[in-house]
N, C-alpha and C positions, 0 to 999 in steps of 0.2 A: 322437596323444591329445590330446582338447579340453581346453580352459580349464576348470581346477577353480573351480567357483563359492566365492565368499567371502559367507558371511551374515554380517553384523554385526548384533548386536543392541545397542540405543544406546537410552539414557535419555530422549531428547528428540529431537522433530522438527527441532530446529536442528541436531544432530550427524547426523542422518540426511541433509540435507541437505549440511552443511558440508563432513563429511570426505571423499566422494569429490571434490568440488571441489579440497579441498586437496592429494588424493592427485594430482589430476592436473596442478595447479599445480607440484609439486614434481617432477615426474619424468615420464616417458613415459606415466604412467596405469596403471591397474589393471585389466584388463577382468574382468565378472563379479562385480563388487562390489554387493551387495545389501542395503543398510541397512533396517532394521525397528526399530521399537519392538516389543516382545514380543506384545502384541494385535495389531498389524498382521501380525506372522508368522502368528500363529494364524488370522488372517481369510484369508490368503493360502492357507494349507492347508486349510482346513475350506469355503471357499465352494463347492468342487464339489460336495461331499455334501450342505450344506445347500439348495443349490438345487433339489434333487431331493424335499426333504422339505416342500417348500410352506410354510416358515415365515416369518412376517412379521418385516418390518425393525425393530431396536430404536433408538432414539436417546436423546439424554437428556431427553426429556420423558417418555417411557413411565413411568417408576418414579414421578415425580411425579403424574402423572394417575391413575396407578392408585392410589398411597397415598392420595390427595384422594377417591377413587370408593369405596374401602374404608371411609372414615372416614365418608362419608355415607350409607352403605348400612348399615354396622354402628355406631352412635354408641355411644361407650365414656367411662369415666371419664378415658380418657387425653387427651382434648380437652373443656376447658370450655366451653359454648355460646356465651360471649362473646368466646372467642379467634377471632382471624382465622384460616381453615381454610388458607390458602394456605404461610406460613411452617411450620406445623407438619406439613402433608403432606411439604414439602420433606425437613425433617429426619427424619420417618417413613420417606420413602423411602430416605434413607441408611442407616438403620437396617436396613431390610427387605434391601436390596442388599447390605449388609456380611455380613447372614446367611448370605443365599444365596452368595456369593463364599467365606465360609469353609465353606461345605458344612454347616453346622448344620442339623439335622432339625427338623422343627417338634415333634416328640417328646420331643427335650433340651430344649426350652422347656415344655414341659407338666412334664417332671419337676423343673426346676428351680423352678418355681411352686410344685410340691407340698413342696419343701423350703424355702421361703421363709419369711420372717417375714409374719406378718398385714399388716402396711401395705404389703408388697411383692406380694403374692401377685395381688391382682387386677390389677396393672399389667402381670404379667406371663402373665398368662393372657387377658389381652386382646391382648398383643402378638403370643402365641402364635396366638390364633386369626387376627387379621389377618395373620401369616406363613404361616398354614396357605392362606389364601385368596390370598395374592399368589402363592405356589408356584402353586396350581392355575392360575391366569391366565396365569402365564409358562412354565410347563414345557409342552414339546410345540406351542407356539403362536409363541413368538417366538423371534428368534435373538440373544439377550440374550448380554452377554459371556461368562456360565457356560457357556451351550449351545455358543457359540462355540470356548471353549477345549476344552471336554469333546470336541466333534467334531475339534477339531484333534488332540489327543492319541491319538484312536483312528484319525486318517487318515495321522498322521505317517509309518509306516510305508510307505505308499502315495505319498507325494509323490515322484515320480519326480525332480524337478526338484532334490531335496535329496539324493539318494543319492551324490553325489560331494562334496558341498559341506563346506567347512569353516567352523563357525560360531565366531565371534568374539564375547565381549563385551567391550564398550568399556571401558565403567565400571561402578561401582557401580548395581545396581538397588535399585528400591525396590517389588518386585512383590507383588501379592497372593495368596493361597495358592493360588488356581486357576493362577495365571501361574506359580506355583513348581513345579507339579504338570506344567505344560506343559514348562517348561524341564528339569526333571527326565527328563521321558519323552524330550526330546530328545536329553539327553546320553548317554541307554542307547542309542540308536540313529545317533547322530552323533558324530564328535568336535568336542567343544566345550571351548576354552580362555577363560579370563577373563585379559585383562591385569593383571598384576602392578602392585600400588598399594600405598603406604606406609599404615599406619592407627596408630592409639594403640591400645595392648593393650585398652583400657576398650570402644573400638568395635568391635576385631575380633570378640568374641565373638559379639555379636548383628547383625553384618554379612552382606551378602549372599555375601560371600567366605568366610565362615566356613560358611554353607549350602552353597555351591557345592563347596568342599572335601567335605564328607560326601557328595556326589551325583556324584562322578567328575568334576568340572570343575578341569581344571590350569589353576594360574595361568602366566603365559609374559610374559616381559619382552617390551615392544612392540619390541624390536630383533628379535625372532625370530619374529615375525609379519608377515602382508601389510601392515599399517602402520607398518613400520621408517620409512620415508621421514618420518614424521611424529615420530619420536622425538626427544624435546626434550634437550638437554645436564643433567650435574647439576645439581641445583637448588643454589640458596645455602645456606649452613647455616640461616639463619633461617627459610627456608622448609621445608627438613628437619624442622626442630625444631618446626614446627607440625604438619607431616605425621605425626609418629611420637609427640608428647606432649602434642597438644591434649586438653583435658578430663583429662589426668592430673595426681597431685600433681607440681608442680613441682620440678626438680632440675637439677642441673649449673652450669656456667657461664653467664652472661647472654650471649646471644649478638646483636651490634650491628655488622650488616654493612652497613646500610642499604637492602637488599631487602626489609624489610617496614617501612611508615611508619604510625603511628598518629596521626588527624588528627581535630580538632575544629573546629566555627565555630558562628557564634551562632545560625543557624536553619538549617531544611532548605533554603532556598535558597541561603545562605551555603555549606553543605558542599558541594551540589552544583557550585556554583561553585570551590571548593577542589579537589574532585576533576578537575573539567575543567581547570583550569589545570595539573594535573600530569600530566594525559594530553596537552596540548599540550606541555608540558615532555619528554615521553617522546617525542612525534613530533618535537620539535626534535632529540632524539639519535640518529633514525635509525629507532624503532620505527613499523612501517606502522599506520595506523589498524585495518587488518582483524585485526589480532594484538594487538587490547586488548579488553579486554570489562568493561563496567559490569553487574555482577550486583547486583539488587535484592531483597533479602529481603521488602521491601515496597512491591511495584510500584505500587498503587494510591495512595501518596503521593508516590513518587517518579518513575515513569515520566514523566507531564507534565512536571516540574520539569527531567528531563533532556533531552527530547527537545526543549524551546521551548527550552531554552539552545541546544542543537547547532544548531538551526535556525537562529538568529538568528546564529550564529557560521559559519553555510554549513559545518560538519564534516559530512560523508558519515556516515551511521549507519543501524543497522537495529535496530527494534524488534520483538524476537522475540515471536509471541502469549504475551503475559504478563497483559494485562488483560481482564477480562470483557467481554464485549459491550457491556455496559449502559453503559460508560465511554464509547463511542463516539457521535457526535453524532447518528447517525441514530437507533440504538436508544433513546438517552434521548429523543431527541424524539418518539418513538411513545410512549414511557412516559408523557412530560408530557401527552401526547393524551389517553391514557385517563384522567390525574387530571383532566380537565377535566368529569369527568361531573357534572352539576348546574350547570355554568359558572359557578362561584365565579371572581371578578373576578382574585383573585391568579394563580390556576392559569392562566386564560386568557391574562392578559397574559405570566406566565412562558412558557407555550409559545409565542404568536405573537412572543417576544423573540429566543427561544432557538432555535428551529426553524428549518431553511431552507423556509420556507413560500414557495411561487411565487404571490406574490401577483397578479403581472399576470395569470395563468391563471385566480384564483379571481375575481378583480374585474373583469376585462375591461381591454384598453388605454386603453379611454375615461374610465376613473376616475382621480382623483388619485393620485400616488405618495403609498401609505401612511407615515404618519409614526409611529412607533411610541411615541416619546417623547410624542406629543401625544394618541394612543389612550389612553395610561396617565393623563395628565392628564386627559382628556375622561371617563374612566370614575371616576375618582377624584371629580371636581368633580361629577358627575352622581351621586354617592352609589350606585355599582352595588354590589350584595354577590355576588349569585348569580341564577340562573335566568332562563330564555330571557325570560317576559314582562317581569320588571324591566329586560332589557336593553332591549327593545323600547321601554318605557314612558319609561325615563329618556333614552335616546339619541333618541328621536322628539321629546319635548320639548324636549331641548336643541338639537336642530338646529331646529327651529321657534323657539326664542328667539332663539338667533344670526341667524336669518334675518329676522326682526322688528328685531332689532336692527340689523342690516345697513342696513334701508330706514329706519330713523330716525336712522341715523348721519349726521351732515354732512360728516366728515371721509371722503375718500375711500379713503384708504388703510386707516383702522381697518375701514370698510365691507368691504373686499376680505378684510382678516384673518377679520372675523367669518363672512363666505360660506365662505372656506377651511375655518373650525373647521365649520361647518355640514356642510361636504362630508366631511372626515375622520369625523365621527360616523356619518355614513350611511354611509361604507365600511367602518367598524369595525361596523356593525349586521349588513350584509352578510355579513361574513367570520363572525361570529358565530352568526348564523341557519344558515350553511353547515356551522360545526363543531356546531352542536346537530343538523340533521340525519343528519351523521354519527356522531357519538354514539348518535343513536336506533336506527341499523342495529346497533350492537354491543351489543346487550341480548338477552335471552330466551335461546332455546334452538335450536340447528340441529345439522345434520352436519359433521363436520368438515371435508369438502372445501368445505362452504358457509363456514366460517368462514375456510378458508384464503382462498376468492375474495374474500371481504369485506375481510378484512385486506390483500390485495394491492392492492385498490382504492384503500382509504384510504391506505395506504401510498403510493402513487402520487399520490394527490391533496394531501396535506398535506405529503409531505417531497420537496421538490424535488431534482433531478439535482443533485449537487454535486460536489466532490473527496473527501468523506470516503472512507475506503477501508473502513469498516464497512457502506454502503449495500450493496452487492451480497452480504453475509454476512445482513444482514438479511432482504432481499428473498428470499432462498434458504430460509432460515428459516421464513418464512410460508408458502412453497409447501409445504415439508416437513410442515406441519401437517395435510395432508391425508391423511398416512399414519397417523394416531392413529385413525382410523377402526377399526382392527383392536384397538384398546383399549377404545374406548368408542363406538357408532354414534352418539350425539347428544351433546352437551355444553352446559352453560351457559356464560353469558358469564364468569363468575366463575372458572370451571374453566379456560378459555380464556386468560384475563388471568393466572391462577396459574403455567399452563405455560410462556408467554411470559416471565413473570418469573424462572422456575427456569431456562429456556434461556439467556436474556440473561446470567444470573449463571454457568453452566457453561461457555459456550461464549466461546472467546477472540478479542479484535479478530485479524485478522489481519495477518500482515507486508506491509509497504509494499515493492515492488520495488525493488532497489538495483541499478542498471548497475555500479558500481564498489565496488571495497572500501572498508569504513566500520567505524566503531567497533560493537561488538557491545552491545546492551543489551536487557534480559531479566531475568526472575525467575530463581529459585534451579533450578527444575525446567524452565524453557525453556530454559536453554542447557547445561544439564547433558551431560559427555560430550565437550565442547570444551576446548582447551587454550590457553590466551593467554599470551603474552611479559608483559604488564602486566594485571593484575586489579585492580578497584577495587569494594569493595563497602560501600555508605555503610547509613546507619540503624539503626546498632548500638547502640540507646539502650534503656534501662530501659522496660520496657511497652511497646516497639515491636517490637522481634524480639529473641529470642523473646517473642510475647505469651503470656498468662495461658491455658493449653489448656483448654478446658471439657468436663466428660464428658458422654457420650451421656445425654440425659434419658430415654429410652425404656430404655436397658440400660445399667446402671452398670457401673463397672468390675470390681468383686468377681464380678458376674454374669456379665461376657464372660471372665473368667479361670475359672469355673466350667464355660463350654462349652465350653474348649480341648479338645484331646484327650489321651488318656491314662486310665489307671483311675482311677475316682473322681471324674472332673473334673465330673459333672454334679450333684454333689452340692449342699448348700446353701452358699452364697456364704461366704466366709471374712469374718471381721470386717476391714475396710479397713485397712490398717497406715497409719501416717502419713509419707506420702512428698512431700518435696518438691519442686517444680519447681523452686527457686531454689538450687541446688545446683551448685558449681562443679566438684567433683572426684569424682562420685557412680560407683561402680565398676558399672555397669548389668550388667557380666557375672556378679558373684557374687551379684545378686539373687535368681535363681531356682536355688538349688544343685540339684543334681541332675536338673535338666533339659537337654534336649540342646537345639542350636541349630535342630534340626528342629521341635521343640515349640515353642519361641519363636516360629519364624517361621508355625506353624500356627495358635496360639492368635489367637482374635478380639483385636482391637488395643485396647490400654486407653490412657488417657491418659498414663499413662509409656512405654507403646510407641511413643506418637507423639509425643513429648519426646525418646526416642531416635532417633527417625528424624529428627526436627529436627535434632539434633547431629549425625548422620551427613550430613544434607543441607548443613550448614553446614561440616563439615569436607571434604566433597567439592568446596565452591565453593572452599575454599582451595587444593586441590588443583590448582585449574586454572590458577592461576599458575606459571609458570614462571622468571622472572626478577625480576618486583617484583609486592609486593602491597601495596595501600592499604585500610585500615581505617578508616571514620569514623564519627563520630554527632555529632547536633546538641547543644550543651550548654545550650541554651535553648529553652523554649516560646516560638513566635512569639505566641500569642494570650493566655497570662498572663504571660509574662517570667520564670516560674519556671526556677532552675536545674535542670537536667536531668542524670542521671549515666549513665555507659557502661553496656550492658548486662553480663550475666555472660559472655556470648560473647566479647565483646569485652575482658573482664578476663582470662578465660581464656586468650585469645592473649597478652596483654601477661603474664601471669604465667608462661607457658611461655618467652617470649622471654627474659623475666629471670632464669629458672630458681630463683626463689621467688615466694611470694604477694607482693603489693605493696598497701602502705596506701594510703589514699586521697590523701594527698600523693606521694607516690612514683608514682600514677599520673598523676596531674595534670601530673608532670615528666616522665614519658615519651612524655605525649601532645604533638604540635606544634599550637599555636594557629595557625588561618589569621588571621592578624592584618593587616589593611591598613597599620599603620604599619610593617612591615618588608618590605610588598610592593614591587619594583621595577616602573617605570612599564612596560617590556617585557612584564613577567609578567601584566598585567591582561587579563583575559579581553576587555575591552568596553571603550569610553570612559567609561561610567558609574562601573565601577571603578574605571580610572585617576584620574578627577576625586574620587572619596570617597578613594582613598590619600592623593591630593594635599593634601586637605582635612585628614585625620588627622595629617599630618606638619606642613602649613605654617599650618593655622588659619584665621582670618578674611582675613587676605592671600591664602591660596590660593583662597577662596571667591570673594574680589572678582575674582580673576584670572580665574577660571572662569566667573564671570557674565558677562565681555566676550560670552561665545558661548552661554549657557545662563540665561537670567534666571530660570527654574524652576527652577533647582538652586541657584541662589542663595537665591531665595526660600524655598523647603522647608528648607534648612539652618539658614538663620538664623531660620526660625520658630522650629524645634526648638530651637535654642540659647537664643533670648530666652524661650520659655515657661517655661525652667527657671532664669531668670536673676533676681537679687533686686530688679529693678526693672519697673516697668509699661510696655511695650511696645506698637508698632503690632501686633504679632501677638496680643495678647492683651488689647486692650481701650482703648488709649491711641490717640488721634486726633489729629494735629498737622500743623504744615506746609501747612495746606489753602490754596486760593487766596482770596483776599478775600471773593468772591461766595459762596463755598461755606461759609466759616467765618461769613458773616452769615445764610445761611440755616440753619445748625445751631445758632446762638445762640437760644434761645427768646425773648430779648429783642427780637432784631434780624429775627426770621425773619418774611417778610411775610404769613405765616398765622399764628393765633392758636395757641397751644398747647392739648391738651384736659387737662383734670382727670385722666383715666383713663391718659393718655401720662405726666404725672407720677408718677402712682402706679406704673408700671410699672418707670419709672427708679429709686425707691425699692426696689422690689423686688429688681430686678438691673438695674445700668449697662448690661450686654451684651445683656440682653433688649431694653431700647429702643432700644439700636444694630441689632440686627437687625429689629425690628420695628417702631418708630416713625421711625428714620431711613431704613434700607435698604428699608424695607416689604416684608420678607421675609414670605411667609405657610407655614404648615406644611402638608405634602402628608400628610394623616393616609389611613390605609388604611381604607375603607368598612366598616362592621361591621355584621352582621346586626341588624336594628332589632326588639330587646325591648323596648323602653320608648324612653322619651325620653332624650337624653343631658343631663348638667347644664346646658350652653349653650341647647339648645333648651327645656328645662325653665323657665330662667330667662327668656328672650324671651317664651316662650309667656304666663307667668304675668305679665309686664309687660304684654303686648296684652290678655289677659283683664281684668284687674284694670281698667286704664286705660278700655277698651271699655263696660264693666260700669257703674262708677262716672261715667263721661260720659253713657251714657244715662240713666242716673237724673237726674243734676244737668239737662241738658237739659229730662227731664221734670218737673222739679219734684217727684221722688218722693224727695228726700233730707228725713230722714235714711235711712240704711240701717235695713231691716227683715231679720231673719233667719228667715222664713217659707217656706213651701214654692214659693210662686211664685217669690220671689228666689231660691230654691235651683235651681228647674228653669230659671231664666234664665241664671244664672251659669252652668250645667253646658251648656246650649246654645251661649253663645258659645264655651264653651272647645272644643265639639265641632267646630264650624264650622271654627275655626281651626286645630285640629290635623289634620281632613280635608285641609284645604289644604297645610298643612306636608309632610304624608306622601303626598302624591298620587303624586310620582316613584318614592318608595322604600315601598311599602307595606310592612306588618308580614307575615312568612310566619307567625310564631308566635303565633297569635290568642289562644291561652289566655294565655301568659305576656303577651302584650301588653295583653291586659283587665286582667290584675293588677295591672301596673305604672299602667295607665290610671286604675283604681279608686283606689290611691295619691295621683296628682296629684288626681283629684276630690276627696279627703279632704282634701287641702291646701288646696284652694280653698273646700271647706264649712268649715274650721276658720279660714280668714282670714277670710270670710264672718260669721262666729260673733264673732270678736273685734272686727271693725267695729261690728257692732250694739252690742256692749256701750260701745263708746267713742263712739257718736252722739251722746250729750250733750256730751262735751268739746271735739268739733271735727267740722267738718263738710268733705268735700272740696270743692275748688275748683277749682283747677288741674292739668293733668296735661301732662307729656312739654312741658315749659315750656324752650324754648331761647333760647339767646343765643351771639352769635359766629358765629352762620351765615346764610348767604344766604338759605336755603332754610328757609322757615316751614315747622313740622309742621302741627296740626290748624288750621284758620283760625279757630277759635273759642277758642284759647289765644293767652295773651299770648306774644310772640315779641319779642326784639332783634335786629337785623342786626350790631350793636355787640358786640365783645367786652368781658369784664370788663375792665377794667384797675386792675392792682394796683399802688402804688406802692412801691417797695421800697427807694428812699432813695437820695440822690445822683442825682437826677435817671434812674433806673431805673424802667422800666416794662413789667410782665407782662402780656402779653393773653391771656386765657384764654376758651375756648371751652367749651362743654357741654350738655348737657341734664339738667333735674331731674323725677325721676321725678311727684312730688306735692307739691302746696303745700295744706293745709287752712287752715282759718279758725276761730279761737276766738270765742265768744261776744261777748268784748271785742274782736273785731277784729284781735287779733294773729295771724300767720302761724305755721305748723306745716311744717316740711319734713321728708319723709320719703324716703328711699333705700333701694329694695327690694333684699334679699338673698336669694337661695333657698339659699346654702350654709349651712354649719353655725355657728352664731354663736361668738364667741370666749370662752375659759374664763374671762377677765378683760377690763377694759376698755383694759388694756396702754399707756395713756396716751391723750392727746387725741389726737395727731397719728399714733403709731406709727411713729414716723421716716420720715414722710412716706407710708407706703403707705397712708392713709386721708386722702386730700386732697381728695376729693368734696365731703363734706358741708360742710367749712369754706369752700370755693370756692361751693358751691350758695348758702351764709347770702350772702356778700357778694354774688352775682349778684342774690340774691332782694330785697336792699336797694337793688339799682341799679334793679331792674324795679318795684319798688314803695316808692318812697322815702319816703311819708306812712305806711307799715304797719310796725310794728316786728316784728322775727324774736323771736317768744318762746322756741320751742322747734325741736329738729332731733334726728333719730335714724335711725340705720340701724336697717332693720325687716327683722329675721332671720325670715322668714315661715314657714319650714320648723319652727323650734322654736317660734315665737310669743312670741322675746323680743326687743324693742327694745335698741339700744344708743344710749344719750342722747349728746347733744354739745351742750357749752355755747356758746351763739352768742356769747358775749360773748369768747370764748377768739380769736376772729380778728382781735379790735381790739388784740391784744398784739402787742409787739416780737418775741416769739419766733417765731408765725408768718411775719411777714416775713423774719425772720433765715433759716429753713427754705427758704422760697421761693428767697430770695437765695443762699444756700448749695447748692441745689438747681440752679438755673439757671445759676451759675457754673461750676459743675461740668462741666456738659453743654457750655458754651461752651467751654471749655479743653479737651475732647475726653476727659475722663475716664469711661470706660464700664467700670467694673469689674465682673468675673464674681462671682455672689455663690452659692456653691453650695448654700446652705440654700434658693433657690428652687427647687432645678433637678426636685422631684417633681412639680410642676403646670406644667413647663414644657414648650413644643411644641418647642424646639429644642436639646435635648440631644445630638441627633446632631452638630448643628455644633459643639459645645463638648467634647465627650466624658464619659465616668463620672464622676459626682459625686466619688465618693473621688480621682479624679486632680485635679480641681480643688481640690477641698481640700488637697490635698500642695501643689498648685503656689502657692495663696494663702498657706500658710504661709512659704513663702519669699520672698513679696512683701509681707507684714506690715508692713514698714518703710519702705517706699516713700511718698513725701508724697502723692503723688494716691491711693493706696490708703487711708492713713490719713484724708485728706480726707473720700473717700468714706463710710469705714465710721462716721465722726462723725456722718452724719445719723441713727444709729439712736439717738443721745443724745436726739433732740426727742421727748419724750414728751406 
């Protein structure tokens, strides 16, 4: 007598792999064990028959491609023209495939549409038409899952290898309707048993076990099956309570045997550390790693956190296929390459930085090694926004400028650096040109085999070989695209990209091989069917798991119910009942009175059906624990700091264990806070956690002790504490204890260089801005943007240049006073055009219409300014422009200039030396001087005082400088000339002789010398360094803590100078 084969129907690939291995590890092994998922078994049965029919293969990209093609061929109100087609096609493909899997006929949709309200009828009619086309394209042509299952049902009786087989269903399955039909047929022909499991009554009625019992599938204890060697001992009382009472109204005495632990931690990362710490604790108690499972309801948020920590700790583990393939580096790199179309600077740099690009192969060994950080800085400095021509113009100009600068540079080291920068710019241009050539090949229309070939070449060219486990899977997927020719002979690039995105979302990341036992990590469905002595389930937070389930936009829930089997089920959709997803103890078994479990399984699944399925899957995950279960949630949002609540699933488990509903306070008491204060040193998962626990218990003394081996730890911790302290510290703007030479250079009164008037104004606006910009010399790294017009800084500089050039030309030609006539206007605009053409030569505007509109606005500004100049021509005459003082370099040779700075006596022998440049000096008929300082911004609504708390120091300093340059001529008038609104803001030149001005400068320079650089949140709106300081509301909150500090008070009193 031969060995009787045993067919295991399992819910996951992990169970198919692990169960035979576990059987072999726990005994002599069992020959003839064949684990299958339902569809895999159907494929094994049906393949001999399908091979003879000439049907074409079907994969995950076929339905999305077919749906996209149907939408293109039959435009309908289902999709607005302005909506991206790829995601809509993917959603439509899911609806069409679900209809086919449920066995719904196209005529049923027509009947449903005929009885639907007017607002739904057109949508259902369009859906019926598309579904009819979908069926015509698939049936008889492709071996899709429905065809596969139908063929398997027909061939089951002829499958000789199953004649003597025993079929054992290992755990709860969540099959589709056609899969149920296949299992039902199998049960009629072969002995099929389901391993018995405990279930709450509310889940039992809609479970697979309930359906199986109605179809002749008997339940059997695992001890009476071939899997008896894997039978677990009786579970603890708390696990038994969860298995039998979860999602039921709680009752009975509380169960507290320690087998179930409810845990919370500050955030997701801290939560993962808490679970890993408990896993290590169980390992220390003798539980092997391979008998532990970390089940992730939210794998995309938690998988990387878990695996990164386990890898750092050198803990063996296996991540079962849980993440979409797009999460892998190779797939994501390819998608980033596609996003480079148009060569937007940010997209190109993101791709080059993230992807494993083989630069040596692209550039050649003779090229300099690429410095990606320098490439980013060069492309920013060059003002590149996008477009190949702009990359060429900007980088060629940059390289030429650097080479010319290197030739003129007397310092050898600086010359070398500039040459290296030029070489990096040329290397970057070579890479961008190669990228542009690649993207040009990914356009237009081509046969699918041709797209497969092109993409394979692109993948090999740009995604270098590395150790990423997804690379082979991506390469195989690209090769498989050739098979889509059976759906559509040719395809546009947009269709190809949509199919790839769908496949990357549908396919799972492959598991890495593991030579020894390790912790099993995976999604709920990835490890179903396996039991573990210890199970941990993180992420059970409100809004996280279960999340809100959205209804199908193409086929609403009431319409899905109307399509279910049974008499009258294709009538008009019933008025939707108010059904909450947020119900702890809803008895789903009683919702459909009078319908059997068979009907419930056969109906098109609704949102409520998916919620019930989610509950069953969560219960199945809890049942996987045989000795110990850990449930956890993060109590705070890491991005906002907002307190978070446990999910209703977590609350349901806690209430079941307590035997009664729990209040919020009782829930908090039942949950263990993973607090570092109570953490023993030996339980820390790594050195950083050990050190943080020491700090929590020991405070500053512990910080100082740890700092002996980790200065970074000391600085980061002390910075966090200091910023929330009531005093100004060196972490938020206090600079003290400097060496004498550095302190001398910091003090404006003793610095070897004169201070500029604009830098003093910066200090008045924000002390920390002055520290970053004028002391440390930081510059903002702005992202270049598409040039639609002149930015405010460019507009200000251009206006200064044009006004100066025009008036100087008129003065030198003896053509003053200014006249507002046509020749004058044409000359003014000509000068403006010449300068703006030079300004935008490296980054020419792309949107000419918008550019011309913005440029006409600037021209209008110039013409309005000219008209005002003509009106005041009799009052004063332009005399001097860009008059400098305190700088060794003179401006225009025809203008007055003093290399000596302005010296302002502040009293007690203190002297402030100031440099600057005066925009314009005019003369009145009586010989007195008039000062102007151009402003292209918006004029203030009121004068706000003379000095504005030090924020307007240029004009008073320029008055003193003019008196120094022209000692024999009085300064009669001075004003800020807001040219955009045509409003001058006057300043009384006599106010600079008063004591208040000198006190303001003395207080300001004294605060700078004492290292008082207070952050001023009111200036954040126009600051370039907000990324350094943090959000404005946070600074405002911190400032309220520090308002009592004497140095903060000293700085804020500068506002009193009006």
